[in-house]
C-alpha positions as CSV (number, residue, x, y, z in Angstrom):
1,X,29.2,8.5,15.5
2,X,32.6,7.3,14.1
3,X,33.6,3.6,14.4
4,X,35.8,2.9,17.5
5,X,39.5,3.1,16.8
6,X,42.1,0.4,17.7
7,X,45.8,-0.3,17.4
8,X,46.3,-4.0,16.8
9,X,49.3,-4.9,18.9
10,X,48.9,-8.5,20.1
11,X,52.3,-9.2,18.6
12,X,53.8,-6.9,21.3
13,X,52.6,-9.1,24.1
14,X,55.6,-10.0,26.4
15,X,55.7,-13.5,27.9
16,X,58.5,-13.9,30.4
17,X,58.0,-17.6,31.2
18,X,59.1,-20.6,29.1
19,X,55.6,-22.1,28.7
20,X,51.9,-21.0,28.6
21,X,48.7,-22.2,30.2
22,X,45.6,-21.3,28.3
23,X,42.1,-21.9,29.8
24,X,39.2,-22.6,27.5
25,X,35.5,-22.7,28.6
26,X,34.7,-26.4,29.0
27,X,33.0,-27.8,32.1
28,X,36.1,-29.7,33.0
29,X,37.5,-26.4,34.4
30,X,35.1,-27.0,37.3
31,X,37.2,-30.0,38.4
32,X,40.5,-28.1,38.7
33,X,41.3,-27.2,42.4
34,X,42.7,-23.7,43.2
35,X,46.1,-25.0,44.4
36,X,46.6,-26.6,41.0
37,X,45.8,-23.3,39.3
38,X,48.3,-21.5,41.5
39,X,50.9,-24.2,40.6
40,X,50.3,-23.6,36.9
41,X,50.6,-19.9,37.3
42,X,53.9,-20.2,39.1
43,X,55.4,-22.3,36.3
44,X,53.8,-20.8,33.2
45,X,52.3,-17.6,31.7
46,X,48.6,-18.1,32.6
47,X,45.9,-16.8,30.2
48,X,42.2,-17.1,30.9
49,X,39.5,-16.6,28.3
50,X,36.0,-15.1,28.1
51,X,34.9,-14.7,31.8
52,X,37.2,-14.2,34.8
53,X,38.3,-17.3,36.7
54,X,37.7,-15.3,39.9
55,X,34.0,-16.2,39.5
56,X,34.9,-19.7,40.7
57,X,38.1,-18.8,42.5
58,X,37.7,-15.5,44.3
59,X,41.0,-13.6,44.4
60,X,42.7,-15.6,41.7
61,X,44.2,-13.5,38.9
62,X,45.9,-14.8,35.7
63,X,48.8,-13.2,34.0
64,X,46.4,-12.2,31.1
65,X,42.7,-12.3,30.4
66,X,41.3,-12.3,26.8
67,X,37.8,-12.0,25.5
68,X,36.2,-11.4,22.1
69,X,32.5,-10.5,22.0
70,X,30.1,-7.8,23.0
71,X,28.4,-9.8,25.7
72,X,31.6,-10.3,27.6
73,X,32.5,-6.6,27.2
74,X,29.2,-5.7,28.9
75,X,30.0,-8.1,31.7
76,X,33.6,-6.8,32.1
77,X,32.3,-3.2,32.3
78,X,30.3,-4.1,35.4
79,X,32.9,-6.5,36.8
80,X,35.7,-3.9,36.8
81,X,33.6,-1.7,39.0
82,X,34.0,-4.1,42.0
83,X,37.1,-6.1,40.8
84,X,40.0,-3.7,39.9
85,X,42.0,-4.8,36.9
86,X,44.8,-7.1,38.1
87,X,46.3,-8.6,34.9
88,X,47.0,-7.8,31.2
89,X,43.8,-7.4,29.2
90,X,43.6,-8.6,25.6
91,X,40.5,-8.1,23.4
92,X,39.3,-8.4,19.9
93,X,38.2,-5.1,18.2
94,X,34.7,-6.6,17.5
95,X,34.1,-7.0,21.2
96,X,33.5,-3.2,21.2
97,X,30.9,-1.7,19.0
98,X,30.1,2.1,18.6
99,X,27.9,2.2,21.6
100,X,30.8,0.9,23.7
101,X,33.3,3.6,22.5
102,X,32.9,5.5,25.7
103,X,33.4,2.6,28.1
104,X,36.1,3.1,30.6
105,X,37.4,-0.4,30.1
106,X,38.2,0.2,26.4
107,X,41.0,2.4,27.5
108,X,42.2,-0.3,29.9
109,X,42.8,-3.0,27.3
110,X,46.5,-3.6,26.8
111,X,46.6,-5.6,23.6
112,X,44.1,-5.7,20.7
113,X,43.7,-8.2,17.9
114,X,41.6,-8.4,14.7
115,X,40.8,-11.5,12.7
116,X,41.5,-10.0,9.3
117,X,44.6,-8.1,10.4
118,X,46.2,-11.3,11.9
119,X,44.7,-13.6,9.3
120,X,42.9,-15.8,11.9
121,X,40.7,-18.7,11.0
122,X,37.7,-20.4,12.8
123,X,35.2,-18.7,15.1
124,X,36.3,-19.4,18.7
125,X,38.4,-17.3,21.0
126,X,40.6,-20.1,22.2
127,X,41.4,-21.1,18.6
128,X,42.3,-17.5,17.7
129,X,44.6,-17.2,20.7
130,X,46.4,-20.4,20.0
131,X,47.1,-19.2,16.5
132,X,48.5,-15.9,17.8
133,X,50.6,-17.5,20.5
134,X,52.1,-20.0,18.2
135,X,52.9,-17.3,15.6
136,X,54.6,-14.9,18.1
137,X,55.9,-17.2,20.7
138,X,56.7,-20.3,18.7
139,X,59.1,-21.9,21.1
140,X,56.8,-21.9,24.1
141,X,54.7,-25.0,24.8
142,X,51.0,-24.4,25.4
143,X,49.1,-26.4,28.0
144,X,45.4,-26.2,27.2
145,X,42.7,-26.7,29.8
146,X,38.9,-26.8,29.3
147,X,39.2,-27.9,25.7
148,X,36.7,-30.7,26.2
149,X,35.0,-31.1,22.8
150,X,31.8,-32.4,24.5
151,X,29.0,-31.2,26.7
152,X,28.2,-33.6,29.6
153,X,24.5,-34.3,30.0
154,X,23.9,-32.5,33.3
155,X,20.5,-31.4,34.7
156,X,19.6,-27.7,34.2
157,X,20.3,-25.3,37.1
158,X,17.6,-22.7,37.5
159,X,16.5,-23.5,34.0
160,X,20.0,-23.1,32.5
161,X,21.6,-26.0,30.6
162,X,25.2,-26.2,31.8
163,X,27.5,-26.1,28.8
164,X,30.4,-23.9,30.0
165,X,32.2,-23.7,33.3
166,X,31.0,-20.2,34.1
167,X,27.3,-21.1,33.7
168,X,27.4,-22.2,37.3
169,X,28.3,-18.7,38.4
170,X,26.6,-16.2,36.1
171,X,23.6,-16.3,33.7
172,X,25.0,-13.4,31.7
173,X,26.4,-15.6,28.9
174,X,23.8,-18.4,29.0
175,X,20.9,-16.0,28.7
176,X,19.4,-16.5,25.3
177,X,21.9,-19.2,24.3
178,X,20.4,-21.9,22.2
179,X,21.8,-25.2,23.5
180,X,21.3,-27.1,20.2
181,X,22.9,-24.2,18.3
182,X,25.8,-24.2,20.7
183,X,26.2,-28.0,20.4
184,X,26.4,-27.6,16.6
185,X,28.8,-24.8,16.8
186,X,31.0,-26.8,19.2
187,X,31.0,-29.7,16.7
188,X,32.2,-27.3,13.9
189,X,34.9,-26.0,16.2
190,X,36.2,-29.5,17.0
191,X,36.3,-30.3,13.3
192,X,38.0,-27.0,12.4
193,X,40.6,-27.5,15.1
194,X,41.2,-31.2,14.1
195,X,41.6,-30.2,10.5
196,X,44.0,-27.4,11.3
197,X,46.1,-29.8,13.4
198,X,46.2,-32.1,10.5
199,X,47.0,-29.5,7.9
200,X,49.5,-27.5,10.0
201,X,51.3,-30.1,12.2
202,X,54.3,-27.8,12.9
203,X,52.0,-25.1,14.3
204,X,50.4,-27.5,16.7
205,X,53.6,-29.4,17.6
206,X,53.9,-27.7,21.0
207,X,50.2,-27.4,21.8
208,X,49.0,-30.0,24.4
209,X,45.5,-30.8,25.6
210,X,45.6,-31.3,29.3
211,X,42.1,-32.7,29.5
212,X,43.0,-36.3,29.0
213,X,39.3,-37.2,28.5
214,X,38.9,-34.6,25.7
215,X,37.0,-35.6,22.6
216,X,39.1,-33.3,20.4
217,X,41.3,-35.4,18.2
218,X,44.7,-34.8,16.6
219,X,46.0,-32.6,19.5
220,X,48.6,-34.3,21.7
221,X,47.4,-35.0,25.2
222,X,49.7,-34.6,28.1
223,X,49.4,-33.7,31.8
224,X,50.6,-30.3,32.9
225,X,53.6,-32.0,34.5
226,X,54.5,-33.7,31.3
227,X,54.4,-30.4,29.4
228,X,56.4,-28.7,32.2
229,X,59.1,-31.4,31.7
230,X,59.6,-30.1,28.2
231,X,61.0,-26.8,29.2
232,X,64.2,-25.8,31.1
233,X,63.9,-23.5,34.0
């Protein structure tokens, strides 16, 4: 069976609003009310990552949704059967292996990216997307949510250690996840991002962490309203 074919076209993504909201996977997402998400979407191009926010907020749709691994592809295949596509889909080529070549949702992805093709560093979806957005939409501020840099010590729910916001709603991602391994990976991610911020200050100049309690250093922290004040509508 031949390898799946892709046309890498993230650079063609059209963003028609002057700023961007990007949702990561931290547990702080659970504290954001729906009316605040709707407010963010009205005033910015809203991008969710990994698993759909509609898990927590039924009926909510972002402007775009992005994912990057096989496990999420398997979930999206089933999700689409009962939740018709309602936004732009962005995915990494490696989220689809040969066995997934025939999946209906592969033909529904609007924009593809590849780490080597776009020269992306690190190993986390949100980091890749920040790099791409700053490269192709350099004048648009990015308001980041769920970029916590820590995992709260919460009691397990049905035997699952809560480490990402969607762990409360599905076991699909947490199944088989090694909590210690994830904690170590998160530590590496934080160090990678902090170092990149230090080495490339102009790239991160318009990226703002809207979790004011985040443990990720070197990234400017601002509320959404403060980021919003930087743009002219």
